[in-house]
C-alpha positions in Angstrom: -0.2 0.3 0.3 1.1 3.4 -0.8 0.1 6.7 0.7 1.1 10.1 -1.3 1.3 13.5 0.1 3.0 16.6 -0.5 4.6 15.0 -3.9 5.9 12.1 -1.7 5.2 8.5 -1.2 5.0 6.1 1.8 4.8 2.6 1.8 2.8 0.8 4.4 4.2 -2.9 4.7 5.6 -4.8 1.3 4.4 -8.5 1.2 4.2 -11.6 -0.8 1.7 -14.3 -1.3 2.2 -17.7 -1.9 0.8 -19.4 -5.0 -2.8 -21.2 -5.1 -3.0 -25.0 -5.8 -3.4 -24.1 -9.4 -0.3 -22.1 -10.2 1.7 -24.7 -10.5 5.8 -23.9 -11.0 4.9 -20.5 -9.2 7.0 -20.2 -6.2 6.1 -16.7 -4.8 3.7 -14.0 -5.9 4.9 -10.5 -5.8 3.4 -7.1 -6.2 3.8 -5.4 -9.6 6.0 -2.8 -8.5 6.0 -0.9 -12.2 4.4 2.2 -10.7 7.1 2.3 -7.8 9.9 2.1 -10.1 9.1 4.7 -12.2 8.6 7.1 -9.2 11.4 6.1 -7.0 12.9 9.4 -6.4 9.7 10.2 -4.5 9.7 7.1 -1.7 10.6 8.2 1.5 10.1 5.0 3.2 8.5 2.0 3.9 6.3 1.4 7.6 5.8 -2.4 8.4 3.5 -3.3 11.1 4.8 -6.8 11.3 7.0 -9.5 10.6 5.1 -11.6 8.5 6.0 -12.6 4.7 2.6 -11.5 3.8 3.5 -8.0 4.9 7.5 -7.7 4.5 8.4 -10.8 2.6 8.7 -8.7 -0.7 11.3 -6.0 0.8 14.3 -7.9 -0.5 13.0 -7.9 -4.0 12.1 -4.2 -4.3 15.0 -2.9 -2.6 16.7 -4.7 -5.6 15.6 -1.7 -7.3 15.0 1.0 -5.0 16.7 2.4 -1.9 14.9 3.6 1.4 14.5 3.1 5.0 12.3 0.7 7.0 10.4 1.6 10.4 9.4 -0.9 12.5 9.4 -2.5 16.1 12.7 -4.6 16.9 10.6 -7.6 16.4 9.3 -6.6 12.5 12.6 -5.4 11.8 14.6 -8.4 13.2 12.2 -11.0 10.9 12.3 -8.5 7.9 16.3 -8.3 8.4 16.8 -11.8 8.1 15.6 -12.2 4.3 17.1 -8.9 3.1 20.7 -9.7 4.5 20.0 -13.3 2.9 19.6 -11.6 -0.4 22.6 -8.9 0.2 20.7 -5.9 0.4 21.6 -4.4 3.6 23.5 -1.7 1.8 20.7 -0.5 0.4 18.2 0.5 3.3 18.3 1.3 7.0 16.4 -0.1 9.8 14.9 2.3 11.8 13.2 1.0 15.1 10.5 2.9 16.7 8.9 2.2 20.1 5.1 1.9 20.9 3.1 5.1 21.0 6.2 6.9 19.4 4.8 10.0 16.8 7.7 10.6 14.3 7.9 12.4 10.5 8.9 10.4 8.2 9.2 13.0 5.1 6.1 14.7 5.1 4.2 12.1 6.9 3.0 12.4 10.5 3.5 8.9 11.4 2.3 7.4 15.2 2.7 3.6 16.2 -0.4 2.3 17.8 0.4 -1.2 19.8 -1.7 -4.1 18.9 -1.8 -8.0 19.6 -1.1 -10.5 16.7 0.3 -13.9 16.5 3.7 -12.4 15.8 4.7 -10.2 18.6 5.0 -6.2 18.5 3.0 -5.6 16.2 1.4 -1.9 15.0 -1.6 -0.2 14.0 -0.4 2.5 11.9 -1.9 6.5 12.5 -1.1 8.8 9.7 -2.2 12.9 11.0 -2.4 14.3 7.4 -4.1 17.4 6.6 -6.9 15.8 4.8 -7.2 13.9 8.2 -6.8 10.9 10.0 -5.9 7.4 8.4 -6.1 4.7 10.7 -4.3 1.4 9.0 -5.1 -1.5 11.5 -2.2 -3.7 10.1 -3.1 -7.6 11.2 -4.6 -7.6 14.7 -6.3 -9.4 17.3 -8.1 -8.6 20.5 -6.5 -10.9 22.8 -7.1 -9.3 26.3 -4.8 -11.6 28.3 -1.5 -11.6 25.8 1.5 -14.2 26.5 3.8 -10.9 26.9 0.9 -8.7 28.7 1.1 -6.1 25.4 -2.3 -5.1 24.7 -3.7 -3.4 21.9 -4.0 0.4 22.9 -8.0 0.5 22.3 -7.6 3.7 24.5 -5.5 5.4 22.3 -7.4 4.5 19.3 -10.4 5.8 21.0 -8.9 9.1 21.9 -8.0 9.9 18.4 -11.7 8.8 17.7 -13.4 11.3 20.1 -10.9 14.2 19.1 -9.4 14.3 15.8 -11.8 12.0 14.4 -10.9 9.3 11.7 -11.4 10.2 7.9 -10.7 7.0 6.5 -10.1 3.1 8.8 -8.2 0.4 6.8 -8.8 -2.5 8.9 -8.0 -6.3 8.7 -10.7 -8.4 8.4 -9.5 -12.0 8.6 -12.3 -14.2 10.2 -14.6 -11.4 10.1 -17.6 -13.1 8.7 -17.4 -15.6 11.5 -19.3 -15.1 14.9 -17.8 -15.4 18.4 -14.7 -14.3 19.4 -10.8 -16.5 19.2 -9.7 -18.1 22.5 -6.6 -16.3 23.8 -3.1 -17.3 23.1 -2.4 -17.9 26.5 -4.8 -20.4 26.8 -2.8 -22.5 24.6 -0.1 -23.1 27.3 -2.8 -25.2 29.4 -3.2 -27.4 26.8 0.5 -27.8 26.0 1.3 -28.5 29.3 -1.5 -31.1 29.6 -0.2 -32.9 26.1 3.2 -32.9 27.2 2.0 -34.9 30.8 0.3 -37.0 28.7 3.2 -38.2 26.4 5.8 -39.2 29.2 8.0 -41.5 27.9 8.1 -40.6 24.2 9.9 -37.7 22.1 7.9 -34.7 21.4 8.0 -33.1 18.4 6.1 -29.7 17.7 5.4 -27.5 14.3 4.9 -23.8 14.3 5.3 -20.9 12.3 8.8 -19.8 12.8 7.6 -16.2 13.4 5.4 -17.3 16.4 7.5 -16.4 19.1 4.6 -16.5 21.8 3.9 -20.3 20.7 7.5 -21.3 21.1 8.1 -19.9 24.2 4.6 -21.5 25.8 6.0 -24.8 23.9 9.6 -24.4 25.6 7.7 -23.8 29.2 5.4 -26.9 28.7 8.8 -28.7 27.8 11.1 -27.7 30.6 8.2 -28.3 33.1 8.3 -32.1 31.9 11.8 -32.3 32.2 12.7 -32.0 28.8 15.4 -30.0 26.7 14.5 -28.1 23.6 15.7 -28.6 19.8 14.8 -26.3 17.1 15.1 -27.8 13.6 15.0 -25.1 10.5 17.1 -22.3 9.7 14.4 -19.7 10.4 12.9 -21.0 13.4 16.6 -21.2 14.8 17.4 -17.7 13.4 14.2 -16.8 15.2 14.8 -18.2 18.6 17.9 -16.4 18.7 16.6 -13.0 17.6 14.2 -13.6 20.1 16.2 -14.3 23.3 18.6 -11.1 22.5 15.6 -9.1 22.5 14.0 -10.5 25.5 10.9 -11.8 24.0 12.1 -15.3 24.7 12.9 -16.7 27.8 14.6 -20.0 27.6 17.7 -21.1 29.6 20.9 -21.8 27.9 20.5 -25.4 29.7 17.4 -25.9 28.2 18.1 -25.5 24.6 20.1 -27.6 22.1 21.7 -27.9 18.9 19.6 -30.5 16.6 23.1 -32.4 15.9 22.7 -33.1 19.4 19.2 -34.6 19.9 20.6 -38.0 19.5 22.2 -37.6 23.0 19.1 -37.3 24.6 16.6 -40.3 25.4 13.3 -39.6 24.0 11.5 -38.5 26.9 13.8 -35.7 27.6 13.6 -34.4 24.4 11.4 -31.5 22.5 11.9 -30.8 18.8 10.3 -27.5 17.5 9.9 -27.2 13.9 8.4 -25.5 11.1 
């Protein structure tokens, strides 16, 4: 998505899609960058709402042709950085970390970063304060009142903007909005995992999770450690993300409880949990 103001352009997310079943021989579906290439000198930056591939996965492709800074939370930029580094394109961008509630000028754009809960930690809604009124881009969000990290969607700030400045345009995520009811809290998964681990005493446990779902990985690790197991990651992306999550303080897994997958055979089945993608 692109916002234009005072002849300058600001990108909000730059993601890719994965092919449908009938797209034979297609690995990725990328946006059409033609218009951005034609207006490259007007692009002042990209604001990333969160680190999922469908929101930041195409940055490594666009940066081959354009150069611009990227703004987002430390987690969001950490996830985006992995792909950009793999493509050897870090020299074409600057990663600018923003904090919850921060408001900053990016070129002529007055941008505010509102914390929202999502399956990937430290996601943001984007509020643009423009001469034509306020634009709210919700990003992907989940109204989880008991998130694993206690970082909740800032509904108070969104309400304050609505009751004072007003919202000229709301661009909202609508995944499953046609479904009745609400999704359970991510924290509720922890109790289920602990029960399942307790029921599998004597067996090796192998779990599958999105590599970016750090809160789920934390709860798997908590259940494993409580059950007397060590944790091994299987897959490059999950290994990188676990390392990043521990460095940023998002994941709390003791050194003694985390092993390399190559050491898995040294442990009896009842003492091992493998986390894979």
